[in-house]
C-alpha positions as CSV (number, residue, x, y, z in Angstrom):
1,M,-0.4,0.1,-0.1
2,I,1.4,3.2,-1.0
3,K,0.8,5.8,1.8
4,N,1.1,9.2,-0.1
5,V,-1.2,8.6,-2.6
6,G,-3.7,11.7,-2.7
7,A,-1.2,13.6,-0.4
8,K,-0.9,17.3,-0.7
9,P,2.5,18.2,-2.2
10,E,3.1,20.7,0.8
11,K,2.6,18.0,3.1
12,L,5.1,15.6,1.5
13,K,7.8,18.3,1.5
14,A,7.1,18.7,5.4
15,R,7.6,14.9,5.8
16,R,10.8,14.9,3.7
17,V,12.0,17.6,5.6
18,N,11.2,16.1,9.1
19,R,12.9,12.6,7.6
20,L,16.4,14.5,7.0
21,R,16.4,16.4,10.3
22,A,15.7,13.0,11.9
23,A,18.4,11.3,10.2
24,E,21.0,13.7,11.5
25,R,20.4,14.4,15.1
26,R,23.9,15.1,16.4
27,K,24.6,18.5,17.7
28,S,28.1,18.4,16.9
29,P,29.7,17.9,13.8
30,R,31.4,14.6,13.3
31,I,34.8,13.9,11.4
32,A,35.9,10.9,9.7
33,K,39.5,10.6,11.2
34,E,41.6,7.7,12.5
35,L,43.6,8.9,15.7
36,P,45.3,6.4,18.2
37,I,43.1,6.3,21.3
38,N,43.4,4.6,24.7
39,I,40.4,3.1,26.3
40,A,39.9,1.5,30.1
41,A,37.1,-0.6,30.6
42,D,36.2,-3.0,33.6
43,G,40.3,-3.8,34.4
44,Y,40.8,-4.4,30.4
45,G,43.2,-1.7,28.5
46,F,42.6,-0.9,24.6
47,S,44.4,0.8,22.2
48,T,42.8,1.3,18.7
49,T,42.1,4.1,16.3
50,T,39.0,6.5,16.0
51,Q,36.8,5.9,13.0
52,N,35.3,9.4,13.6
53,V,35.4,11.9,16.5
54,S,33.4,14.8,17.3
55,C,32.7,16.7,20.6
56,T,30.4,14.5,22.3
57,G,32.0,11.0,21.7
58,V,34.1,8.7,19.3
59,Y,33.3,5.5,17.0
60,C,36.3,2.8,17.0
61,R,37.1,-0.7,16.9
62,V,37.9,-2.8,19.8
63,N,38.8,-6.4,19.6
64,R,36.7,-7.5,22.8
65,Y,33.2,-7.3,23.5
66,I,32.3,-4.1,25.7
67,P,28.7,-4.0,26.4
68,P,26.7,-0.8,25.9
69,F,26.3,0.9,29.1
70,T,30.0,0.2,30.0
71,K,31.8,3.5,31.9
72,I,35.3,3.8,30.5
73,A,38.2,5.8,30.6
74,V,39.6,7.6,27.3
75,K,43.0,8.9,26.5
76,M,43.8,10.4,23.3
77,A,46.2,13.0,21.6
78,L,44.8,15.4,18.9
79,P,47.1,16.9,16.3
80,I,45.9,20.5,16.3
81,V,47.5,23.0,13.8
82,N,48.7,26.2,15.5
83,P,47.4,29.1,13.3
84,K,50.5,31.6,14.2
85,T,53.3,28.8,13.3
86,A,50.9,26.7,10.8
87,R,52.4,23.6,12.8
88,N,51.0,20.6,14.5
89,S,50.9,20.2,18.0
90,L,49.6,17.1,20.0
91,S,46.9,17.7,22.7
92,C,46.6,15.4,25.0
93,L,42.7,14.4,26.3
94,E,41.5,12.7,29.0
95,C,37.5,12.1,29.7
96,K,35.1,9.6,30.9
97,G,32.6,8.2,28.7
98,V,30.1,5.4,28.4
99,V,29.6,2.7,25.4
100,V,26.4,3.4,23.8
101,R,26.6,1.0,21.2
102,T,28.3,-1.9,20.0
103,E,28.3,-3.5,17.0
104,D,29.7,-7.0,15.8
105,E,31.7,-6.7,13.0
106,D,32.0,-9.0,10.2
107,M,35.6,-9.4,10.2
108,G,36.1,-9.8,13.4
109,G,35.8,-7.7,16.5
110,F,33.5,-5.2,17.4
111,N,32.5,-1.3,16.4
112,I,31.5,0.9,19.8
113,A,30.1,4.3,19.9
114,I,31.2,6.0,23.4
115,F,29.5,9.0,24.3
116,F,31.7,11.6,26.7
117,N,29.5,11.8,29.8
118,D,32.5,13.2,32.0
119,I,34.6,15.9,30.1
120,N,35.3,19.3,30.9
121,D,35.0,22.4,28.8
122,S,38.6,22.7,27.9
123,Q,39.0,19.2,27.2
124,R,35.6,19.7,24.6
125,Q,36.9,23.1,23.4
126,K,40.1,20.7,22.3
127,I,38.1,18.4,20.2
128,S,36.2,21.2,18.9
129,R,39.3,23.0,17.5
130,Y,40.7,19.6,16.3
131,V,37.3,18.8,14.3
132,N,37.0,22.4,12.8
133,Q,40.3,22.3,11.3
134,F,38.6,19.9,8.9
135,L,35.2,21.5,8.1
136,P,34.5,23.8,5.4
137,Q,34.9,27.6,6.4
């Protein structure tokens, strides 16, 4: 059964706009970048790389299952360009997070989404500076 038969064009347009808004609900821009990251959870330590990064969290692959809602510690080094010298400098980041999604990877391992639930403003600003380097101006 086709739902849109007989619907007015303005209603169809409103539905499309609402679907687009629902598809991208993130408040912070997310960029696809690989960065080294260290994660500590339940007595285990993991070293891996991010698949994407934002001010609110990261997405990465790990070789052990970490269930959703697991609290973790995160350490990362962000290469931030100094606008005065045009050189990269590493800015260390430490915060706490929680796994909000765990996905089984076809090739082995697991992809996890980490939400930063305990991060101070200066740490969040570091991520913002890093991410903004790659966004169109």
